[in-house]
NUKEMAR-699423 format. One record per atom (N, C-alpha, C): x, y, z; atom name; residue in one letter. Coordinates in steps of 0.02 Angstrom, whole numbers. Layout:
// residues N
east;north;up;atome;residu
X;Y;Z;CA;A
...
END
This chain:
// residues 237
east;north;up;atome;residu
-139;4803;1943;N;M
-125;4742;1906;CA;M
-64;4706;1937;C;M
-12;4745;1951;N;K
48;4716;1982;CA;K
30;4688;2051;C;K
-15;4725;2087;N;R
-35;4701;2154;CA;R
-71;4635;2150;C;R
-114;4626;2100;N;L
-151;4563;2091;CA;L
-104;4505;2077;C;L
-54;4516;2035;N;S
-6;4464;2018;CA;S
34;4444;2079;C;S
50;4494;2122;N;F
88;4480;2182;CA;F
49;4436;2230;C;F
-18;4450;2236;N;L
-60;4411;2280;CA;L
-66;4339;2255;C;L
-72;4328;2191;N;M
-78;4261;2164;CA;M
-14;4222;2176;C;M
43;4253;2167;N;L
106;4220;2180;CA;L
114;4200;2253;C;L
91;4244;2298;N;L
94;4229;2369;CA;L
51;4170;2388;C;L
-10;4165;2360;N;L
-55;4109;2375;CA;L
-24;4044;2350;C;L
6;4043;2291;N;A
36;3982;2265;CA;A
93;3958;2308;C;A
132;4006;2335;N;T
189;3989;2378;CA;T
166;3958;2443;C;T
111;3985;2472;N;L
84;3958;2535;CA;L
56;3888;2527;C;L
27;3870;2469;N;A
-5;3804;2457;CA;A
46;3750;2444;C;A
108;3766;2425;N;L
157;3716;2404;CA;L
174;3665;2458;C;L
185;3682;2523;N;P
201;3631;2574;CA;P
147;3579;2582;C;P
83;3598;2578;N;Y
27;3551;2585;CA;Y
26;3502;2528;C;Y
43;3522;2468;N;A
44;3477;2410;CA;A
100;3426;2418;C;A
157;3444;2446;N;C
214;3398;2454;CA;C
202;3348;2508;C;C
160;3365;2558;N;S
148;3319;2613;CA;S
93;3269;2599;C;S
58;3271;2544;N;E
0;3229;2530;CA;E
16;3155;2527;C;E
74;3131;2497;N;P
87;3059;2495;CA;P
89;3026;2564;C;P
116;3059;2615;N;D
118;3030;2682;CA;D
48;3021;2710;C;D
3;3068;2693;N;D
-66;3063;2719;CA;D
-104;3005;2688;C;D
-86;2981;2628;N;T
-124;2929;2593;CA;T
-97;2859;2608;C;T
-40;2854;2645;N;G
-13;2788;2662;CA;G
30;2759;2608;C;G
46;2797;2555;N;S
90;2772;2503;CA;S
161;2790;2520;C;S
208;2777;2474;N;G
278;2795;2486;CA;G
307;2755;2543;C;G
339;2790;2590;N;N
372;2756;2646;CA;N
323;2717;2688;C;N
263;2743;2694;N;G
213;2707;2734;CA;G
199;2639;2705;C;G
192;2633;2638;N;T
179;2568;2606;CA;T
238;2522;2612;C;T
298;2548;2606;N;E
357;2506;2613;CA;E
362;2476;2683;C;E
345;2516;2733;N;Q
346;2489;2801;CA;Q
294;2435;2810;C;Q
236;2447;2778;N;G
184;2395;2781;CA;G
207;2331;2748;C;G
244;2337;2692;N;G
271;2278;2659;CA;G
319;2241;2704;C;G
361;2278;2741;N;N
408;2246;2787;CA;N
371;2208;2842;C;N
316;2238;2865;N;N
277;2204;2917;CA;N
248;2139;2890;C;N
224;2141;2828;N;E
198;2080;2798;CA;E
253;2028;2790;C;E
313;2054;2773;N;G
369;2007;2767;CA;G
384;1975;2834;C;G
380;2014;2888;N;D
391;1985;2955;CA;D
339;1932;2970;C;D
277;1944;2949;N;E
225;1894;2960;CA;E
240;1831;2919;C;E
266;1840;2859;N;N
284;1782;2818;CA;N
340;1742;2851;C;N
388;1781;2881;N;E
441;1745;2916;CA;E
412;1704;2973;C;E
361;1732;3005;N;G
328;1693;3058;CA;G
296;1632;3029;C;G
268;1639;2968;N;G
238;1581;2935;CA;G
290;1528;2920;C;G
351;1551;2900;N;N
403;1502;2887;CA;N
423;1466;2951;C;N
421;1503;3007;N;N
437;1470;3070;CA;N
386;1416;3086;C;N
322;1430;3070;N;E
271;1379;3081;CA;E
285;1318;3037;C;E
308;1331;2976;N;G
325;1275;2932;CA;G
381;1233;2961;C;G
431;1266;2991;N;N
485;1229;3022;CA;N
460;1186;3079;C;N
411;1212;3116;N;E
383;1171;3170;CA;E
350;1108;3141;C;E
317;1114;3085;N;N
287;1055;3054;CA;N
339;1004;3036;C;N
396;1027;3009;N;E
448;981;2990;CA;E
478;947;3051;C;E
478;982;3107;N;D
504;953;3168;CA;D
455;906;3202;C;D
394;903;3175;N;G
344;858;3203;CA;G
302;889;3256;C;G
306;956;3265;N;T
267;988;3318;CA;T
206;1023;3291;C;T
197;1021;3225;N;G
140;1056;3196;CA;G
107;1016;3142;C;G
96;951;3154;N;N
70;907;3103;CA;N
-2;922;3083;C;N
-36;964;3123;N;E
-103;983;3104;CA;E
-104;1022;3039;C;E
-46;1049;3020;N;G
-42;1086;2958;CA;G
-32;1042;2898;C;G
-33;976;2907;N;G
-29;931;2849;CA;G
35;890;2846;C;G
70;880;2904;N;G
129;839;2905;CA;G
112;766;2892;C;G
164;724;2881;N;D
153;653;2868;CA;D
120;620;2928;C;D
73;576;2916;N;E
39;540;2969;CA;E
53;465;2962;C;E
59;431;3018;N;V
68;359;3017;CA;V
2;326;3000;C;V
5;279;2954;N;A
-57;247;2932;CA;A
-86;205;2988;C;A
-152;207;2996;N;A
-187;166;3045;CA;A
-217;106;3008;C;A
-211;47;3037;N;F
-235;-15;3006;CA;F
-293;-44;3046;C;F
-331;-86;3013;N;K
-384;-124;3046;CA;K
-380;-196;3023;C;K
-412;-240;3061;N;V
-411;-311;3045;CA;V
-442;-322;2976;C;V
-407;-362;2936;N;G
-429;-376;2868;CA;G
-395;-335;2815;C;G
-358;-284;2835;N;D
-323;-242;2786;CA;D
-266;-281;2753;C;D
-257;-268;2689;N;Y
-197;-293;2655;CA;Y
-139;-249;2675;C;Y
-82;-280;2692;N;Y
-23;-245;2717;CA;Y
36;-260;2672;C;Y
68;-208;2646;N;K
128;-217;2606;CA;K
175;-159;2620;C;K
226;-172;2659;N;V
277;-122;2676;CA;V
345;-155;2665;C;V
382;-132;2616;N;G
446;-163;2601;CA;G
435;-235;2579;C;G
471;-280;2610;N;L
465;-351;2594;CA;L
409;-385;2633;C;L
382;-351;2682;N;A
330;-380;2723;CA;A
262;-373;2689;C;A
228;-430;2679;N;E
163;-430;2646;CA;E
118;-481;2681;C;E
58;-461;2698;N;G
12;-506;2731;CA;G
-55;-473;2742;C;G
-96;-504;2784;N;I
-162;-478;2802;CA;I
-161;-462;2877;C;I
-186;-404;2894;N;V
-187;-384;2965;CA;V
-237;-428;3003;C;V
-211;-461;3055;N;A
-253;-506;3096;CA;A
-269;-476;3164;C;A
-228;-428;3185;N;Y
-238;-396;3251;CA;Y
-203;-329;3250;C;Y
-234;-279;3283;N;V
-202;-214;3291;CA;V
-210;-191;3363;C;V
-161;-153;3387;N;D
-166;-125;3454;CA;D
-208;-62;3453;C;D
-214;-29;3509;N;E
-258;29;3514;CA;E
-237;87;3468;C;E
-173;91;3452;N;S
-150;145;3409;CA;S
-168;133;3336;C;S
-181;71;3317;N;G
-194;55;3247;CA;G
-131;52;3205;C;G
-73;60;3236;N;E
-10;63;3200;CA;E
31;-1;3205;C;E
17;-42;3255;N;H
56;-103;3267;CA;H
9;-161;3280;C;H
32;-220;3262;N;G
-10;-279;3272;CA;G
22;-341;3243;C;G
-21;-384;3215;N;L
0;-450;3192;CA;L
-25;-461;3121;C;L
20;-485;3077;N;L
2;-504;3009;CA;L
-3;-579;3005;C;L
-48;-603;2962;N;V
-52;-674;2946;CA;V
-35;-682;2872;C;V
-2;-737;2856;N;S
21;-747;2787;CA;S
-38;-756;2740;C;S
-27;-738;2677;N;I
-79;-744;2626;CA;I
-90;-817;2607;C;I
-37;-856;2610;N;D
-42;-927;2591;CA;D
-37;-971;2653;C;D
-47;-1035;2643;N;E
-41;-1083;2698;CA;E
-18;-1150;2669;C;E
-3;-1196;2715;N;T
15;-1263;2694;CA;T
-15;-1312;2744;C;T
-4;-1376;2733;N;V
-23;-1429;2780;CA;V
41;-1467;2797;C;V
54;-1475;2862;N;A
117;-1505;2882;CA;A
111;-1536;2952;C;A
159;-1578;2969;N;Q
165;-1606;3036;CA;Q
196;-1554;3083;C;Q
180;-1559;3146;N;W
215;-1517;3196;CA;W
285;-1544;3205;C;W
289;-1612;3211;N;S
354;-1644;3219;CA;S
352;-1712;3183;C;S
410;-1734;3162;N;T
414;-1800;3128;CA;T
427;-1856;3177;C;T
431;-1840;3241;N;E
444;-1892;3292;CA;E
414;-1870;3358;C;E
407;-1918;3403;N;H
380;-1904;3469;CA;H
437;-1895;3519;C;H
441;-1837;3547;N;H
485;-1825;3604;CA;H
466;-1756;3631;C;H
483;-1745;3693;N;M
465;-1682;3725;CA;M
525;-1636;3728;C;M
517;-1577;3701;N;L
572;-1530;3701;CA;L
587;-1503;3770;C;L
537;-1491;3809;N;T
547;-1463;3876;CA;T
498;-1495;3924;C;T
509;-1483;3988;N;I
458;-1499;4037;CA;I
397;-1456;4021;C;I
338;-1484;4026;N;M
277;-1450;4005;CA;M
272;-1379;4034;C;M
267;-1330;3990;N;G
259;-1261;4011;CA;G
324;-1228;4030;C;G
379;-1265;4027;N;G
443;-1236;4048;CA;G
470;-1184;4001;C;G
468;-1196;3936;N;E
497;-1151;3887;CA;E
446;-1122;3839;C;E
390;-1156;3832;N;F
343;-1137;3779;CA;F
290;-1089;3804;C;F
275;-1040;3762;N;S
227;-988;3780;CA;S
160;-1000;3745;C;S
107;-982;3778;N;M
41;-984;3747;CA;M
28;-921;3706;C;M
70;-870;3715;N;E
57;-805;3683;CA;E
111;-781;3637;C;E
172;-805;3644;N;D
229;-779;3607;CA;D
259;-833;3562;C;D
233;-836;3501;N;G
258;-887;3454;CA;G
329;-875;3432;C;G
351;-812;3430;N;A
419;-797;3410;CA;A
468;-829;3459;C;A
452;-825;3523;N;K
494;-856;3574;CA;K
495;-932;3566;C;K
438;-962;3554;N;N
434;-1034;3545;CA;N
477;-1057;3486;C;N
470;-1021;3430;N;C
506;-1042;3369;CA;C
581;-1031;3376;C;C
601;-980;3412;N;A
672;-969;3423;CA;A
702;-1027;3462;C;A
664;-1054;3510;N;Y
687;-1111;3548;CA;Y
691;-1174;3504;C;Y
640;-1184;3462;N;I
639;-1243;3419;CA;I
698;-1241;3369;C;I
715;-1181;3345;N;R
769;-1176;3296;CA;R
838;-1188;3327;C;R
840;-1192;3393;N;E
903;-1210;3426;CA;E
915;-1286;3426;C;E
864;-1325;3408;N;Q
870;-1397;3411;CA;Q
907;-1424;3350;C;Q
939;-1481;3359;N;E
976;-1513;3305;CA;E
928;-1537;3250;C;E
946;-1524;3187;N;N
906;-1544;3129;CA;N
834;-1518;3133;C;N
825;-1459;3159;N;W
758;-1432;3169;CA;W
719;-1424;3104;C;W
753;-1407;3050;N;E
717;-1397;2987;CA;E
684;-1461;2961;C;E
716;-1518;2974;N;Q
688;-1582;2953;CA;Q
639;-1609;3004;C;Q
651;-1595;3068;N;T
611;-1624;3122;CA;T
546;-1586;3135;C;T
545;-1520;3122;N;Y
487;-1478;3138;CA;Y
462;-1442;3074;C;Y
425;-1478;3032;N;P
406;-1452;2967;CA;P
363;-1388;2970;C;P
318;-1383;3018;N;A
274;-1324;3022;CA;A
315;-1261;3036;C;A
360;-1266;3084;N;V
403;-1210;3101;CA;V
449;-1193;3042;C;V
476;-1244;3009;N;A
521;-1233;2953;CA;A
486;-1197;2895;C;A
423;-1216;2881;N;W
386;-1184;2826;CA;W
378;-1109;2840;C;W
360;-1093;2902;N;C
351;-1022;2919;CA;C
418;-985;2915;C;C
470;-1015;2940;N;H
535;-982;2941;CA;H
562;-971;2871;C;H
545;-1014;2824;N;N
569;-1007;2755;CA;N
543;-944;2722;C;N
492;-914;2749;N;K
467;-851;2722;CA;K
516;-793;2733;C;K
566;-805;2775;N;N
616;-754;2788;CA;N
675;-756;2740;C;N
670;-798;2688;N;A
726;-809;2642;CA;A
744;-746;2604;C;A
696;-700;2593;N;L
709;-640;2553;CA;L
741;-584;2593;C;L
754;-595;2656;N;G
787;-543;2695;CA;G
749;-524;2758;C;G
689;-550;2767;N;L
653;-538;2829;CA;L
678;-587;2883;C;L
659;-574;2943;N;S
681;-618;2998;CA;S
627;-627;3050;C;S
565;-615;3032;N;S
515;-612;3085;CA;S
452;-654;3073;C;S
449;-693;3019;N;W
392;-739;3011;CA;W
402;-799;3057;C;W
348;-822;3088;N;Y
354;-879;3134;CA;Y
286;-914;3139;C;Y
287;-973;3169;N;L
226;-1011;3182;CA;L
194;-982;3245;C;L
131;-960;3242;N;P
101;-925;3299;CA;P
91;-969;3360;C;P
93;-938;3418;N;A
73;-972;3479;CA;A
-3;-981;3478;C;A
-28;-1023;3522;N;V
-98;-1042;3518;CA;V
-145;-982;3528;C;V
-128;-936;3572;N;Y
-171;-878;3581;CA;Y
-166;-828;3523;C;Y
-111;-829;3488;N;E
-106;-788;3428;CA;E
-151;-815;3373;C;E
-159;-881;3371;N;L
-208;-910;3325;CA;L
-279;-888;3341;C;L
-292;-876;3404;N;E
-358;-852;3423;CA;E
-372;-782;3393;C;E
-321;-740;3390;N;Y
-328;-675;3357;CA;Y
-350;-685;3284;C;Y
-318;-732;3251;N;I
-334;-744;3181;CA;I
-405;-770;3175;C;I
-423;-815;3219;N;Y
-492;-841;3218;CA;Y
-543;-785;3228;C;Y
-531;-741;3275;N;N
-579;-688;3290;CA;N
-587;-640;3230;C;N
-534;-633;3191;N;G
-538;-588;3133;CA;G
-548;-623;3067;C;G
-569;-687;3070;N;R
-571;-728;3009;CA;R
-617;-702;2954;C;R
-673;-672;2972;N;E
-720;-648;2921;CA;E
-688;-592;2879;C;E
-658;-544;2913;N;A
-625;-489;2877;CA;A
-564;-513;2839;C;A
-527;-559;2870;N;I
-467;-587;2837;CA;I
-487;-625;2774;C;I
-538;-667;2780;N;N
-560;-707;2723;CA;N
-588;-663;2667;C;N
-620;-608;2684;N;A
-646;-563;2632;CA;A
-589;-536;2590;C;A
-534;-518;2622;N;T
-477;-493;2586;CA;T
-443;-548;2546;C;T
-436;-607;2577;N;L
-406;-664;2541;CA;L
-447;-682;2479;C;L
-513;-680;2487;N;E
-556;-696;2430;CA;E
-547;-645;2373;C;E
-540;-582;2390;N;S
-530;-531;2339;CA;S
-463;-539;2303;C;S
-417;-574;2335;N;M
-351;-587;2306;CA;M
-348;-655;2272;C;M
-404;-691;2273;N;D
-407;-759;2246;CA;D
-356;-804;2281;C;D
-348;-794;2347;N;A
-301;-833;2387;CA;A
-339;-884;2429;C;A
-303;-931;2458;N;T
-333;-983;2499;CA;T
-363;-954;2562;C;T
-427;-969;2575;N;L
-461;-943;2634;CA;L
-441;-983;2696;C;L
-450;-951;2754;N;L
-443;-988;2817;CA;L
-496;-1042;2819;C;L
-476;-1102;2836;N;T
-523;-1158;2834;CA;T
-566;-1161;2897;C;T
-626;-1188;2890;N;D
-669;-1201;2948;CA;D
-708;-1265;2939;C;D
-681;-1310;2899;N;G
-715;-1373;2884;CA;G
-682;-1432;2917;C;G
-686;-1489;2885;N;V
-656;-1551;2910;CA;V
-580;-1541;2913;C;V
-550;-1568;2965;N;N
-479;-1560;2977;CA;N
-462;-1485;2976;C;N
-499;-1448;3017;N;D
-498;-1375;3015;CA;D
-448;-1344;3062;C;D
-409;-1383;3097;N;S
-365;-1355;3148;CA;S
-300;-1328;3119;C;S
-273;-1278;3153;N;Y
-209;-1249;3134;CA;Y
-159;-1262;3190;C;Y
-99;-1281;3170;N;W
-47;-1293;3219;CA;W
-24;-1228;3251;C;W
-12;-1230;3316;N;S
23;-1176;3350;CA;S
94;-1199;3363;C;S
135;-1154;3386;N;S
204;-1171;3404;CA;S
211;-1192;3477;C;S
155;-1197;3511;N;T
155;-1212;3583;CA;T
153;-1287;3595;C;T
205;-1315;3624;N;E
207;-1386;3639;CA;E
163;-1402;3698;C;E
132;-1461;3697;N;M
89;-1483;3751;CA;M
121;-1538;3792;C;M
152;-1585;3759;N;G
181;-1642;3795;CA;G
226;-1682;3748;C;G
241;-1743;3769;N;V
285;-1785;3729;CA;V
257;-1798;3660;C;V
193;-1814;3657;N;N
162;-1834;3594;CA;N
119;-1779;3562;C;N
106;-1726;3598;N;N
55;-1678;3576;CA;N
81;-1606;3575;C;N
49;-1565;3532;N;A
59;-1493;3531;CA;A
-10;-1461;3525;C;A
-14;-1397;3543;N;Y
-79;-1363;3540;CA;Y
-97;-1346;3468;C;Y
-159;-1362;3451;N;A
-189;-1341;3388;CA;A
-252;-1302;3404;C;A
-273;-1259;3359;N;F
-333;-1218;3370;CA;F
-384;-1235;3316;C;F
-444;-1254;3339;N;S
-498;-1273;3293;CA;S
-534;-1211;3267;C;S
-534;-1201;3201;N;F
-570;-1146;3172;CA;F
-643;-1163;3158;C;F
-662;-1225;3173;N;S
-732;-1245;3168;CA;S
-768;-1230;3234;C;S
-735;-1244;3290;N;Y
-766;-1234;3355;CA;Y
-742;-1170;3389;C;Y
-690;-1138;3363;N;G
-665;-1076;3393;CA;G
-633;-1086;3461;C;G
-596;-1140;3469;N;E
-565;-1155;3533;CA;E
-504;-1199;3522;C;E
-464;-1206;3575;N;I
-407;-1251;3572;CA;I
-432;-1322;3559;C;I
-403;-1355;3510;N;A
-425;-1422;3491;CA;A
-407;-1471;3546;C;A
-455;-1509;3569;N;S
-444;-1559;3621;CA;S
-438;-1629;3591;C;S
-431;-1632;3526;N;Y
-428;-1696;3490;CA;Y
-378;-1689;3433;C;Y
-355;-1745;3407;N;D
-314;-1746;3347;CA;D
-256;-1697;3351;C;D
-223;-1697;3409;N;N
-167;-1650;3416;CA;N
-100;-1685;3423;C;N
-96;-1746;3396;N;D
-33;-1782;3394;CA;D
16;-1743;3351;C;D
76;-1734;3375;N;K
127;-1694;3339;CA;K
140;-1720;3269;C;K
132;-1785;3259;N;M
148;-1813;3194;CA;M
90;-1810;3144;C;M
33;-1787;3168;N;N
-24;-1776;3122;CA;N
-13;-1712;3081;C;N
-46;-1709;3025;N;E
-43;-1649;2984;CA;E
-101;-1603;2997;C;E
-87;-1539;3005;N;H
-138;-1488;3012;CA;H
-120;-1428;2968;C;H
-166;-1382;2962;N;H
-153;-1321;2924;CA;H
-100;-1279;2960;C;H
-63;-1240;2921;N;V
-10;-1198;2948;CA;V
-13;-1129;2914;C;V
-15;-1077;2954;N;R
-8;-1008;2930;CA;R
48;-975;2970;C;R
86;-934;2936;N;A
139;-896;2970;CA;A
113;-829;2991;C;A
144;-801;3043;N;V
126;-733;3066;CA;V
190;-694;3077;C;V
183;-628;3078;N;R
239;-584;3097;CA;R
209;-521;3127;C;R
247;-488;3169;N;K
225;-427;3200;CA;K
244;-367;3157;C;K
205;-313;3162;N;F
221;-251;3126;CA;F
212;-191;3172;C;F
END
């Protein structure tokens, strides 16, 4: 009987080390904690990826994107409000046309500001208007330019009377522009009688370039500076 008890005690003593080592074999205890640290390291890597996004190198993860525009879109950023008339290949920059328009003379008198083609651009209305604003009493003498410039009264500085080729951009996009204007119950681009729009490009002593929205070309008639034509302002964005 004593011998049997001794054998049972011996077997229990031999089995004890195997019972104590079981947690390591199952991956719990220290093994699980190490696994948690590894996951934490992976999370830190995830945070690094987030930092890349903030730096602009990982925008595929949902960083801010620059809005892309198309002709006819309504545009309102800060104080600038208009209809997109032209966009470059990026879709981020282009030309806005004003929502409203007026009818005005190019000039209240006949005289030539420069030798033909010397100062005036067919493509850059901002340059043309800057030159006109250097003239004495320009606000009274050049009503079309003055109307466009008055849109800058709220703090902007970039509305101007378009050059003749800039008017062509507006003409080419007129259907999309008019669709947006109509949805706003605003005045549409005209294409009827007396359909020309003044450009800021001077032609000669008595004349300036106007663009016909009826024929889709530079007007070869009725371009006396003292005549009244439609006027729309533009600005770049």
